N, C-alpha and C positions, 0 to 999 in steps of 0.2 A: 117617455120610455119607448113607445112605439117608434118615434122619430129616430131615436138612437139605434134601434134595431134595423130600421131601414137604411141608415147611413152605413152601418157595419155590413149589411147585406150588399149594398151597392159597391162598397170598397172591395169586398171579396170577389164580386163579379168582375170589377175593373182589373183586379190583379190577374185573374185568369185570362181575360181578354188581352191584357197587356203582354203576357207571355206569348200568346198566339200571334199577336201583331209583331212582336219582336222576332219571332221565329220566321214569320213571313218576310219581314224586311231582310233578315239574314239570308234566307234562300234567294231572294231577289238580288241581293248584293253579289252572292256567289255566281248566279246565272249571268248577271251583267259583266262581271269580271271575266268570266269564261268567254262570253261573246266578244268582249273587247280584245282579248288575246287572240281569238280566232280571226277576227277582222284584221288585226295588226299583222298576223302571220300571212294572211291572204294578200294583204296590200304589199308586204315585202316580196312575196313570191311574184306578184304581178309586176312590181317595179323591176325586179331582177330579170324577168322574162322580157320586158320591154327594152331594157338596157341591152340585153344580148341580141335581140332582134335588130335594134338600131345599129349596133356595132357590126352585125353580120351583113346587113343589107346596104348600109351606106358607109363609105370609107371616111368621108369628111364630116363626121357628125360630132366633133368635139364640142362646138358651142351648144348644140342641142342636148348632148349628154350632160354637159355641165349645168344647163338649165334644169334638167330633170333632177340632178343631185341637189341643186340649190332649193328647188321647190320641195323636195322630200325633207331636207333639213328644216325648212320653215314649218312644214306641217308637223314634223316630229316635235319641234319646239312648242308649237301650239297645243299638241296633244299632251305634252308633259305638264302644261299648265292646268289641265283638267285632271 
């Protein structure tokens, strides 16, 4: 009888811990999604800045600019896989 009471007690404790753990995972997920969006926005801003500076300073930068766009497309594809 005491063993059964211990099992019920442990199950109740685990249910409470489970809610707390799930809440912590949810908060972590939201924080990581926000961080990923901020990093992506920052990367886009930096890429556009770099493109404008290249086009402004060098007139014959078509191959370089195209390489930047290709590398950005590749990194975007890799990022979408995750």
